[in-house]
Each structure stands twice: as structure tokens, then as C-alpha cells.
N, C-alpha and C positions, 0 to 999 in steps of 0.2 A: 475232543472229536479225534480219532486219528489221521495223522496224516497219509499220503501216499508212500513217504519213502519207509515209514512204520510198517503198514501194510505189507512191502515189499521184503523189508527185512525180516519180518514174523515169518514170510511164506519161504525164504530163502533156509531159514534154518537157523538164524545168526541173533543172538544175544545182541538185544540192540537198547539202548538209555537214549533217550529224545535229550536228557539235559548234556549229553557229551558235548562239552565246546566245541566251538568247530574247528577252531585249531588242530584239536587233536583226531579231527576224523581221518585225515588222512592215512595216522599212523593206526588208526584203529580198523582201518578198512584192506590194510595191508594182511598179507597171507594168503594159505591156500585157497579160500573163498572167494580170492577178488576177481580171478577172471569167470567164475559162475555167478556172482553177484553182479556183476557186470552185464552182463548178458541177460541176465532174467531183468534187469533195470530197463535195459534196452529193449528185450520182446514187449516187456508189460506196457511200457509208453507207447509206442510202436500199434500193438493191439488197439491201443485205447484211442489212438487218433486214428488207426482204418476204420474203427465202429463210428466215430463221430464224422469222418468223413463218408462214408457210406450213407448213412443216416440223411445228412444233408444233400447229398446227391440225391438219394431216392425223393426226397420230400422234393427238392427240385425237379425232378422228373415228371411228378404226377401234372396231371392236368387239374384244373382249379377251377369250378364252378358255382357259382353264386346264386342262389335263389331266395327271392325275394317274395315276400307274402304283403300283399297289398293294404292300406290302411292301418289301422290299429287303434286303440284306448278310443281316444277322442273324435276318431275321426273313425265311424262304424262304416263307410263305405255305403252300397247300396242296400235297403231293406227291404225284405220281400214280404210277400201278402202274409204271411203268419211272422210278420216282425223277426225273423231270422236275419240277422247281421253278415254283411260281406266279408268284415274281417276276419270272423269267425273260421269260414270256409277258406279263406284263403292260406291263414296261419295252419290249419289242418294239413289242407295238401301240400306243403312247403315241409312239413314233419315228416310226412309219409314220402314224399320224394328222397328225403334225405335216408330217411331209413333203408329205403332200398340200394341205395348208392354209398353208401358211408363205409361200406365192407369192400367194397372193391379196392384193390391194391393201387391202381393206377389213378383213382379218382383222390381229390381234396374237394369236401364239398363245406361251404360256407352261408348261412343262413343270415340275413339281414335282420331279421329279426325270431326270436323262438318263445315269446311271451307275448303278451293283450299290451306293448308299448306303442306310444306314437314316434316316428321317423319321420324327419323332412327328405323332401325328395332328392334334395341334397344330399343325407347321409346315405341313404340307399347307393346311389351313385360314387360317393366316393367309397363306401365298403368295398364295391367291385375293382373299381380302378386301384387302391393302394394296395390289392391283394394282387393284380395283375392275374383276373382271372381272364379264362382261355372263353368262357360263355355265360350270360346273365339271363336268367328266366323269370320272369314278374308273374304272379298268378294272381287271378282278379276273377269277379264272375260279374257278367255283364244284365246291364237296366235298360228299359224305357218305359216310356209313358206309356205308348201303347202294349198292354198286358199279355197281348198273343205274340208279341216278339219271339224268335226260339233262335236256338243255335248256338255252334260253335265257332270261334272265330279267332285269327292268331294276326297280331300284328308285328309288324319291322319298320325299321325307319332306314337304316344303310343300306346300300344294296348288296355290302357283304353279308348283311344278319339276313337276306333272304333265303340262303338254303337252308340255314336253322330253322327258320318258320316254316319251309315246307317241310322238313325232315319229323317236327316235332307236330305238326296238325296231320300231318297223314294216319299218326298212330294215333293222335288225341281223338280225331274225328272215329274213328273205329270204335276207341273207346267208350264215348261218350253214348254213340247213336242218336246224336243230336241229329239237329239241320247244318248242312256244310255252310259254311257262308264265309268260309273260302279263307283266302290270306291275304292281309290288305296292309298298303303301306298306313301310318300312324305317325304322326311328330309328339309323341309322346315324351315327357322328359327324362325319366329314367332309360329308354332307350336310344334317347338322343345323344345322349350326355354320359352315356357310358361307352367307353373307350373298346371294349370286345364286343364279338359277335352277341346281340341281344333282341333277346323279344317279350312280347308282353301276350300275355293268351288271356281269352275270356272263355271260360270254359262251358259255361249255358246263361241262361237270364235268371237271375234270382228273384227277376219283377215277374216272370210266368209261374205262376203256382204252380204248375206240372214239374219246372225243372227246378224250382225253388226244394221242393220235397225231394229232387234226385242228387242234388248237388249235396244235402246232407245225408245222402244212404251212403251206410259204408262200404256196399261191394260197388257201388257206383265210385266212390272216393278211391277206393283199392286199382280199381280197372284208371283211373285215370291218373292215379300217380306212376303206373307202371309205365303207361303207355309213353309219360314225360320222361322216366327215366332210360327207356329203351332211347328215344328218340334223342337224346342228348347225348348216348353213348356213340350212338349211330353217326352224328355229327362231327363229333371229335376224334372216331377212330379208336374209341377201346372197347374190346370184346363186355358184351353185358352178361354180368355175374347175377343178376337180378333172383327174384323167385322163378316157378315154373309160371307161366301163361295161365291167365285167370280164364276163364269160361265162357263164350262168344256172349257181348255182353246184351242185354234184351232194351229196346228203346223203349224207355217210358211212355205212356198214353194217357190221356185221361180219363179218369174212371168213367166219367160221365158224357161222352161225346154228345155234344149239340146234334138234337136229330132236324134240322132244319137245314135247309139251301143256304153254304156261304155268300154274301155280298159283299164285293171291291167295297170300301167306302175313304174317299180322298177330301182328305180335310189341308188345304196347304198343299205341301209337299212330302207329307206323312200317310201311310197306310194303315188301315185301320180293317178289320173282319167284323162286318156287320152278318144279319141271318135274316132274311124273308121269314115271316111267320104270317099264313093265313094272308100272303100279298101285301104285308105291312113290313116297312123295313126297318127291323130295329138293330141302334147302334150302340156301342159300348159309351154311357153315360158321362165317366168322368173324365178321360182325356180328351175328348171332344168337347163335352160342355167346359171346360175350361180353357181349351184354346181358344173358344168361341168367347170367352167373358163371362162365360156363368159362376156362380157359387155353387155348387154340388152336395147335396147332403144324403141322407139315406137316415129314415123315420119308417116305424111300421111297416116295413117289408115293402117300402119305395123309396124311389129314387126322389128328391125335392131338386128343383133347381130356382135357384134365389126362393128359397121358401117355400115353394107351391111344388105338391106330391106330383108325380104325373106317372101316367103305366109305365107300369117297370116288369121286367122278365129277367130271372135269373139264369144265366148260363155259365155255368163253370165256377161259380162262386162271383160271378160282375154282373153287376146292374145294367142293364139294356133297356132301353126306351124308345118309342118310335122316333125315327128322323125328322118327323112335322113337328113332335113335340118342342125339337129347338127353333122351330121357324115363331111357334107360337111365342115360347119364351123367351128368346133370345134375340129372334130378328132374322136367324140366319137363312139364308138363300141354299134351296136347294133343287140339284137337276139330277135327272134320270137319265143314264145314256141311252137313246134311241137304238141305236147300233149293238148296244151292248146292256141287255136287261140284270147283270149282275154286277155294273157299277153302279157307283152315287156318289157324285162331287156335292162338298156342302163349302160354301163362303161366309163370313160372317158379313153383319148387314152393313149395308153402306153408310 
């Protein structure tokens, strides 16, 4: 391989033999070409040094964003009604956000993972802290035993991260079109132990069959990725240079809304949605039945409680049973609120 001195000599038009002994070098370099050679060597090395320094300064001037795709590999995260895995949604979104931001000359984007691998929480935090990141965003999908739970929520832990949470959440809610569950304090490991502004995003509920479908819709994902990217740029004060704004989002709605009056069902401290059908209160069987200690199954088009089939109405893919069936099968105590006919309280047997 040619050395730098070889290249300089060739560029200067000097016949040069790399085998020339070092002690002969002073005599070799004497002559009319000596001033030109010295100028050429000095300017060449100076230009190389400037290029190196400029590259280093430009890199140091960039804002560093770390995007964390939650879960991965052996840890699927939450699993939706149609068996879609949260980890897949999270990774897709992280890669989409990176794609939008990677060409911004003022940003450096780092992903904690870009394939289906498992990382401990400590590893995710370490990646951000070692990079001296300016912001950290962990992307997730929410889940709840109440299959009708819905909405978009953003968590922060340190007070200094609240502005980041508010900025991204505003963009995120507009993009998803889902219920706004707000910006909330949360002591999650990755936003607690990172040293920079950090938030954890719960884009929607994968446990809700309607929102699960939305989370894996390409147009929905593109809107959400754009919203996250815009929020990040706005927070750190970098001009957004991504693609043109996406069309106004359309709120996903159930294909077959329940044609029955809704009932508020309270079990302990949890709220569920039930329905009044011909003056009989029907409630979601699995989450409530299991909370009351029952074994819930499904056979022959009917819900079974501890192996016995009970009257069943399927609403949006979820089996609902009469509230009184829980009394018969599980000894539950049920109280209808006289002041609010749309509320039912259910308690386990004594």
C-alpha cells in the first residue's frame, strides 16, 4: 500500500523511490523543487487535518435521539385478540421513525434494537447513557384485561421530561385519532434510569380488537411515526425536514357497533362496559369471570363458567353473559344502582 509521502511525491511530480535510504533523504530533497514540495506537503496534511476536525465537530454538534422498541425475541410483550405481538409493532415503529429522521443533518438517531432480539432493560438504558443522548423514546402498545379499554397515553418520570411528553403526546393523539388518555407520571425502568429527557409511549391498546387492527395498519403506522418524529424535533429545537404531512387521520371505529344501550359495570376498582339487552344486563364474561375466581371457556358458541354453558351474546367478538349468571355460577353479589340505572356493581361471594 502506498504511504502518504508516496502520494505527495507523485502529486508533486517528483520521481521517488521508497527504497531511498533515510540518510540520503536530505540530499534527495534539495534542489529547485524543495520549496514547492514543502508547501505541498504542509497544505495537504493541513487539509486532511481540517477535514478530520470538521467531521468530528459536525458529529459532536448533532443532537442524539435514542429510539427504543420495547420487548423483543423471547419477550413478545402483549398479545392481541388475533395473536399479533406487541414486539413486532414496537420494532416497526422504531424503524419508521428512524427512516424519517436519519437524513436530518442535525440529528444522529440510534435504535436500541433493529431486529427481533431480546435486550434487558439495563442494556437499553446503557445504550442511551453511553451515547450521551439528548432524548430517549420507548415505543409500546398498551394492554388491559378490559378488552374495551382504548386510547393513547404518554408516560414520563422526571419533571424535566414532562415537556418532551407533552410535545410528543399532542402530535401523537392527533395522528392516532384514538381516545386521549393524557400525559401521565410513570416509574418505568427505562425512563427512570436514563439520564436524558425520556418518555414511554403507549400508542394504543393491542388488547382491543379494533385498536389492534389499527396498530398494524400501514397508513396508521406512518401517521404515528411522523407524529413522533415531529414531536422529537420540536422538543430539541431542530427543524423538521421529513416528508410532507400525511392526510388527516380517520378515527378507527368498530365495524359492527353494539346496537344496545351501554352499562357501566364496576368490579372492585376496575370499570367494564356492559349492555342492557331486553332489560337484562350482559357483561364481558372472561375478564369479570376470572376476577371472580371462575374458569371461563368457550364451546359450541357459548361461554362456559366452570365447565357449564351459560346464555351468551357475542358483541364485537367478545362473549357477554347475563350478570345474574355470575351469581348462579360463582356466587357473585350484584347490585343495580337505583340512582343510576346504567350502573352495576359486582362483588365476589362472601
